[in-house]
N, C-alpha and C positions, 0 to 999 in steps of 0.2 A: 741200555744206557741212559746210567742218571740224567737229574735236569744240572746239575752242578756240571757232564756232559755236554748237553744243551749248550750253555752257560760260555764254557770255555771255547766250544766252537765259534758261537755271535761272539765270544770280545774280536775273537783278532778279524773284524771287518772296521770299517770308519764310525766312527761313534755313531752316527744319525741311523745309518744302515740298523746296528748292534741294538743303540733303541728302539726302533720297530720290530725285528724281530723278539726284544725282550716280552711290550708284549705284544704280540702274537708265541708269545713260549708256551701256551697251553697248547691252542692249536697243530700248534710245529709239533709237538708229541706228539697229540694226536694223530697227527698223520704221519710220522715216522711209525707206532707200533701198528696203523691202523693196513699200510703199505706190507707187517709184514705178517700182518694177517691175515691179508688180501695175497698176499702174494702161501702161504701154507695153503687157502682155500684153494687156490688157483693149482697146486702139486698135488692136492689130498684127491681134487674134483678130478683132473687128466688123469691122475697116478692110479683109482679106482677104474675110471673106463678105460685106459689104457691095459690096465692088466687084467681083464674081463673081456678081449678083444680077439683074435682069431688073426694073428699074421701072416698065415700060408697061403704061398705065395705074391706078398707084399715085399717091397727093398724096404728094410727100415734102417734101413740107413739115410735114409729121406724122408727128414720132419717132415712137409708136405704129407707124404703116403702114410707118412705112421694117424698123422692127424685125420686123414678122411676113412683110413680103415674105422678109425674109433669110433669115428660115427654109426656104426656097423657091430658095438661093445654091449654082452649080451647086458651092460646096465645102464640102463636109463642115460638121460642129461638131469634128470627132476630127481632121482636117489643117487645119482653122483651129487650131486647141487645138500643133499639131504648129509652124504656121511663129512661129508667139504665144510656143511657149516655147524655143526657138531664141532667137528676138530678144531677149526676156526673161531669157535666163539666159548672154548674151554682158555685156549690161548690169549684171546680176547682179553675174557674177565676181569684174569689175572694182572695182565700190561693196563689194563684198566684204571683197575682198582687202587693197584702200588706206585704206578709211574704217569701215569698221565693225569687223571683227576686226584689222587693221590690222598686217598679215605681212609683212615686211621686205625677207623672202627674193626676189630679180630673179634672181637664176642662171638659168640655161633649165631644167638639171632638177627644181630644187624648185619652178618655175612651173609644167612643162608635168606632173606628179605632184600637186598644187595644182586643176590646172584637171578632169583625168581623175579627180580625190574628188569635184570636187564635180558635174561635170557626170555623174557613174553616182547621186551622191545627188540632184541636179534629174530622171537617169531618171526615179530610182521614185520621187519625187515626178509627175512629170512620168504619168508610167504610171496611177496611182490618178487623176489630174484627168480623163485621156480614157477612163478606164475609168466615173467621175464622169457625165460630159457625157453618154458612151454612153448607160446606164443609166435616166437621168433625164431626158437632151432627145429623146436619140433615139431610146428604146425609151418609155420614159415617158409622152413628148411635155409633159413642166414647161415651166414658163415660164425660156429658156437665161437671161436675164440676174438673173435668181434663186441662178438653179444655179451660173451664172460666178461669182458675190460668195461664194456659201459655197465653191464651191474655191479661192479662193483664200485664205480663213482656214484649210484646212487645210492646203493647201501651203505657207502660210507658217509652218506652226509644226513643219510634216516640214523645210522646210528650214531651219531655225534651228538643229532639236537637228543635222544631219548636217555642217553649216559649223562649231561650235560642238562640237560631240565627234569630229569625226570629219578635217577636212580642216583649217581654221585653227586646230587645237588649239597651245597654245604648247606650245611644246618647255621641259623640265624644262634648269631652269642646272644648274651644277657645286655651285651654291650655297644649290638647290633641292635638290640630290638628299640635300646634305651633313649639310640640317634632318632630313632622314628618318628 
């Protein structure tokens, strides 16, 4: 979804609300793609856990029964979080680069620098997610789905801060520098 599509959607609202949405456009676009990345992360996480679960004797027509059975998956929640993180990282890098922060640099050096910086920020938030999942799911045995949702919010906030302030920050042009 491009920014023009967001702007068209914003324009259907009353002028004061439209103006507010336009001011928050970058954050709204980030949240939109962040939610998609989070959904991809969840599908990859739970898909892997479920793929390696023995469902013999389990009523697989019941969502609750499937989720309970997946707690005994051959894949730990930490391993599933790692797999899901890699899948979501690749999706998020491209959507953040081209649609959220609109980084136009495509030369190999800049691309590599942005990807490494992006992955570094994501590694930090990944570490936070794995620690939270391990402590609250594997050790304290709290509801995995609830904890994963809470992690999603924390991770999204951390990732926005890293991307905006470190990875895709706008370079000052000669005009901007002269104004200071």
